[in-house]
C-alpha positions as a printed NumPy array, in Angstrom:
array([[130.546,  86.215, 116.034],
       [129.139,  84.671, 119.181],
       [125.541,  85.284, 120.208],
       [126.472,  88.153, 122.54 ],
       [125.246,  91.717, 122.417],
       [128.647,  93.205, 121.746],
       [128.187,  94.622, 118.252],
       [128.999,  98.287, 117.758],
       [127.903,  98.159, 114.125],
       [124.498,  98.892, 112.561],
       [122.57 ,  96.237, 114.549],
       [123.84 ,  97.563, 117.861],
       [123.2  , 101.156, 116.82 ],
       [119.646, 100.357, 115.773],
       [118.933,  98.442, 118.974],
       [120.021, 101.459, 121.017],
       [117.799, 103.795, 118.979],
       [114.783, 101.496, 119.275],
       [115.193, 101.053, 123.009],
       [114.72 , 104.804, 123.48 ],
       [111.063, 104.415, 122.419],
       [111.176, 107.869, 120.891],
       [109.388, 107.125, 117.593],
       [112.524, 106.688, 115.499],
       [111.557, 108.093, 112.096],
       [112.292, 105.446, 109.444],
       [111.503, 105.943, 105.739],
       [111.365, 103.087, 103.279],
       [113.711, 102.405, 100.385],
       [113.134,  99.896,  97.622],
       [116.528, 100.427,  96.011],
       [120.038, 101.647,  96.707],
       [119.516, 105.126,  95.243],
       [116.617, 105.869,  97.589],
       [118.656, 104.567, 100.529],
       [121.483, 106.959,  99.62 ],
       [119.028, 109.858,  99.583],
       [117.644, 108.809, 102.981],
       [121.148, 108.785, 104.441],
       [122.039, 112.092, 102.781],
       [118.974, 113.714, 104.376],
       [120.175, 112.759, 107.839],
       [117.828, 109.947, 108.848],
       [119.139, 107.388, 111.332],
       [117.819, 104.187, 109.711],
       [116.188, 102.908, 106.537],
       [113.623, 100.21 , 105.794],
       [113.679,  97.851, 102.82 ],
       [109.99 ,  97.622, 102.043],
       [108.542,  94.422, 100.625],
       [105.708,  96.309,  98.948],
       [108.157,  98.785,  97.48 ],
       [110.356,  95.978,  96.181],
       [107.406,  94.363,  94.387],
       [106.152,  97.671,  93.016],
       [109.568,  99.021,  91.989],
       [111.432,  95.948,  90.766],
       [108.526,  93.941,  89.368],
       [105.949,  96.629,  88.625],
       [103.478,  94.361,  90.453],
       [101.338,  94.669,  93.606],
       [102.365,  93.497,  97.064],
       [100.944,  89.971,  96.852],
       [103.885,  87.776,  97.851],
       [105.397,  87.725,  94.362],
       [109.021,  88.528,  95.205],
       [111.613,  85.887,  96.094],
       [114.096,  85.655,  98.937],
       [117.034,  85.946,  96.53 ],
       [115.619,  89.151,  95.027],
       [115.207,  90.545,  98.525],
       [118.698,  89.545,  99.664],
       [120.297,  90.97 ,  96.518],
       [118.508,  94.279,  97.024],
       [119.495,  94.411, 100.701],
       [123.138,  93.796,  99.795],
       [123.062,  96.539,  97.166],
       [121.685,  98.962,  99.744],
       [124.172,  98.076, 102.493],
       [127.019,  98.35 ,  99.964],
       [126.372, 102.086,  99.556],
       [124.444, 103.106, 102.681],
       [125.884, 102.921, 106.195],
       [122.544, 103.35 , 107.98 ],
       [121.058, 100.397, 109.881],
       [118.718,  98.637, 107.476],
       [115.443,  97.056, 108.589],
       [114.329,  94.427, 106.086],
       [110.763,  93.249, 105.556],
       [110.979,  89.474, 105.024],
       [107.192,  89.093, 104.669],
       [106.235,  85.602, 105.914],
       [109.824,  84.325, 105.81 ],
       [109.334,  82.633, 102.408],
       [108.009,  79.348, 103.748],
       [108.001,  77.312, 106.942],
       [110.303,  77.611, 109.954],
       [113.2  ,  76.002, 108.093],
       [112.805,  78.508, 105.26 ],
       [112.719,  81.311, 107.828],
       [116.013,  80.067, 109.288],
       [117.667,  80.24 , 105.855],
       [116.068,  83.606, 105.076],
       [117.505,  85.125, 108.254],
       [120.965,  83.77 , 107.442],
       [120.812,  85.216, 103.916],
       [119.653,  88.636, 105.053],
       [122.122,  88.845, 107.92 ],
       [124.932,  88.144, 105.45 ],
       [123.459,  90.876, 103.239],
       [123.933,  93.363, 106.066],
       [120.463,  93.667, 107.607],
       [120.34 ,  95.215, 111.077],
       [116.77 ,  94.056, 111.746],
       [114.28 ,  91.678, 110.164],
       [110.498,  91.916, 110.22 ],
       [108.435,  88.73 , 109.928],
       [104.64 ,  88.527, 109.812],
       [101.962,  85.939, 110.528],
       [100.021,  86.07 , 107.257],
       [ 99.311,  82.99 , 105.215],
       [101.325,  82.588, 102.013],
       [101.018,  84.267,  99.595],
       [100.741,  87.353, 101.767],
       [ 99.066,  90.647, 100.898],
       [ 99.808,  94.255, 101.719],
       [ 98.778,  94.862, 105.31 ],
       [ 96.213,  97.444, 104.208],
       [ 94.555,  95.204, 101.576],
       [ 91.369,  93.286, 102.262],
       [ 91.156,  89.482, 102.125],
       [ 94.152,  88.703, 104.338],
       [ 94.541,  85.505, 106.356],
       [ 96.803,  84.56 , 109.259],
       [ 98.47 ,  81.264, 110.078],
       [ 97.781,  79.428, 113.37 ],
       [ 99.585,  81.066, 116.283],
       [101.739,  77.988, 117.152],
       [103.062,  77.96 , 113.572],
       [103.955,  81.639, 113.775],
       [105.694,  81.179, 117.117],
       [107.769,  78.382, 115.602],
       [108.808,  80.64 , 112.725],
       [109.648,  83.412, 115.154],
       [111.816,  81.068, 117.231],
       [113.61 ,  79.939, 114.07 ],
       [114.363,  83.577, 113.218],
       [115.741,  84.202, 116.695],
       [117.9  ,  81.069, 116.572],
       [119.253,  81.813, 113.099],
       [120.782,  85.219, 113.823],
       [124.463,  85.208, 114.746],
       [124.505,  88.732, 116.158],
       [121.958,  88.992, 118.959],
       [121.863,  92.756, 118.405],
       [120.054,  92.125, 115.135],
       [116.435,  92.888, 115.975],
       [113.639,  90.484, 115.125],
       [110.403,  92.403, 114.594],
       [107.269,  90.275, 114.914],
       [104.279,  91.561, 112.977],
       [100.7  ,  90.384, 113.295],
       [ 98.008,  91.068, 110.713],
       [ 95.294,  89.545, 112.916],
       [ 93.534,  92.896, 113.463],
       [ 91.755,  92.63 , 110.112],
       [ 91.158,  88.869, 110.378],
       [ 90.344,  87.983, 113.987],
       [ 89.779,  91.39 , 115.58 ],
       [ 91.827,  93.759, 117.687],
       [ 91.801,  91.784, 120.943],
       [ 93.114,  88.658, 119.234],
       [ 95.797,  90.774, 117.557],
       [ 96.899,  92.066, 120.975],
       [ 96.909,  88.514, 122.319],
       [ 99.151,  87.393, 119.461],
       [101.475,  90.336, 120.096],
       [101.807,  89.438, 123.781],
       [102.654,  85.819, 122.948],
       [105.169,  86.861, 120.292],
       [106.873,  89.019, 122.9  ],
       [106.959,  86.077, 125.31 ],
       [108.57 ,  83.989, 122.553],
       [111.416,  86.504, 122.349],
       [110.467,  89.093, 119.719],
       [112.535,  92.253, 120.162],
       [109.922,  94.564, 118.648],
       [106.178,  94.188, 118.018],
       [104.265,  95.386, 114.965],
       [100.474,  95.221, 115.126],
       [ 99.509,  96.055, 111.55 ],
       [ 96.638,  98.31 , 110.496],
       [ 94.991,  99.49 , 113.73 ],
       [ 92.006, 101.625, 112.802],
       [ 91.582, 104.085, 115.675],
       [ 93.693, 106.229, 117.971],
       [ 92.398, 104.156, 120.875],
       [ 93.767, 100.994, 119.276],
       [ 97.108, 102.689, 118.707],
       [ 97.177, 103.741, 122.353],
       [ 96.572, 100.132, 123.438],
       [ 99.388,  98.906, 121.166],
       [101.763, 101.523, 122.537],
       [101.037, 100.245, 126.062],
       [102.556,  96.84 , 125.263],
       [105.758,  96.286, 127.272],
       [107.883,  95.413, 124.225],
       [108.874,  98.258, 121.827],
       [106.397,  98.742, 118.978],
       [106.243,  99.939, 115.371],
       [103.648, 102.42 , 114.115],
       [103.208, 101.957, 110.372],
       [101.941, 105.177, 108.792],
       [100.495, 104.54 , 105.327],
       [ 99.059, 107.427, 103.329],
       [ 95.653, 106.195, 102.207],
       [ 95.797, 103.198, 104.564],
       [ 93.679, 102.155, 107.549],
       [ 95.824, 103.55 , 110.368],
       [ 95.317, 107.102, 111.725],
       [ 98.057, 109.358, 110.385],
       [ 99.288, 110.682, 113.727],
       [102.098, 113.257, 113.73 ],
       [105.496, 112.306, 115.09 ],
       [104.996, 114.215, 118.347],
       [101.885, 112.202, 119.219],
       [103.584, 108.909, 118.347],
       [106.406, 109.876, 120.711],
       [103.97 , 110.789, 123.459],
       [102.275, 107.402, 123.063],
       [105.663, 105.686, 123.352],
       [106.083, 104.009, 119.963],
       [109.669, 102.959, 119.267],
       [109.535, 103.303, 115.469],
       [107.486, 105.568, 113.21 ],
       [107.601, 103.786, 109.862],
       [106.886, 105.511, 106.55 ],
       [107.555, 102.478, 104.403],
       [106.418, 103.743, 101.021],
       [106.379, 107.546, 101.249],
       [109.391, 107.766,  98.914],
       [107.783, 105.337,  96.485],
       [104.512, 107.265,  96.389],
       [106.412, 110.536,  95.945],
       [108.419, 109.01 ,  93.086],
       [105.319, 107.804,  91.268],
       [103.699, 111.24 ,  91.528],
       [106.856, 113.1  ,  90.47 ],
       [107.436, 110.862,  87.441],
       [103.8  , 111.155,  86.403],
       [103.904, 114.949,  86.678],
       [107.21 , 115.517,  84.901],
       [106.81 , 112.942,  82.136],
       [103.165, 113.892,  81.728],
       [104.311, 117.459,  81.123],
       [106.921, 116.21 ,  78.636],
       [104.336, 114.163,  76.745],
       [101.856, 117.038,  76.615],
       [104.324, 119.849,  75.818],
       [107.192, 118.103,  74.062],
       [109.772, 119.678,  76.383],
       [110.671, 120.048,  80.044],
       [110.329, 123.837,  79.99 ],
       [108.296, 124.828,  83.005],
       [109.131, 121.79 ,  85.126],
       [112.923, 121.915,  85.247],
       [112.752, 123.092,  88.849],
       [111.296, 119.669,  89.689],
       [114.429, 117.911,  88.418],
       [117.613, 117.324,  90.357],
       [120.482, 119.027,  88.58 ],
       [123.1  , 116.964,  86.761],
       [125.61 , 117.903,  89.459],
       [123.238, 116.944,  92.271],
       [122.591, 113.581,  90.651],
       [126.318, 112.851,  90.597],
       [126.722, 114.033,  94.211],
       [124.041, 111.656,  95.469],
       [125.816, 108.668,  93.889],
       [129.206, 109.883,  95.193],
       [130.856, 110.236,  91.803],
       [133.802, 112.187,  93.227],
       [134.863, 109.154,  95.236],
       [134.884, 107.019,  92.092],
       [136.85 , 109.691,  90.213],
       [139.452, 109.689,  92.981],
       [139.667, 105.92 ,  92.892],
       [139.979, 105.887,  89.114],
       [142.808, 108.422,  89.265],
       [144.614, 106.352,  91.914],
       [144.647, 103.264,  89.716],
       [145.011, 104.842,  86.281],
       [148.818, 104.926,  86.398],
       [148.938, 108.614,  85.585]])
């Protein structure tokens, strides 16, 4: 497809939602099952979280340990079964500007509607960890330009994230955000602001912005109404589902280990029928019957 904003698919839909600047509520999914649940609940978009991918698929912390092929495979699995626009966290782009170019091509083929790239040094760390570092601004701008050049559908959003708040201070983070916008970023993401005043200053940037709400993180946990009033375009809950899953598994399996049965916690389990509904078993049964020759 030519580089014209003519897509009516997920990238175009997501662009329209973001341009409203109405704090689009976006939960994170680290796998296809979670993405199906997000769609079933009526959300308008999903986010493939890099931290969630590392935690869920590797059982390891968010320290730049995943690979671009693991990310692309997971994105493709999600877009195979979920029709929502998918925002994909590509961390630092997996290398230099040339690597970023290839990463964007891989993820666009995997069905991503938006890609988020950050300015941390490699290997990166979770945005709410200490000890982060950021690359020189000219290097980041080059990577951002590579991402913009690599997309074939101009409706696919490129989200530029800066982690400079924790490294160089808030004013330098705002300066980086302004220059990323001038370089062509569709959306800005200033990671880990620490006060409501900082969030207000971010929301005043002319380019649409992401508010990343992390339970236990550095950023004030503002309710959706306040984020909308400030003018954020996206309210991101990247790992709420992951944290809920960890707690639920600990509670239910802890009960099983202690009591030797699930009596008393069965109300915390999805029924067998509900489990099959979420994975759309009826559709597979219909397909099987069509091709069985009976």
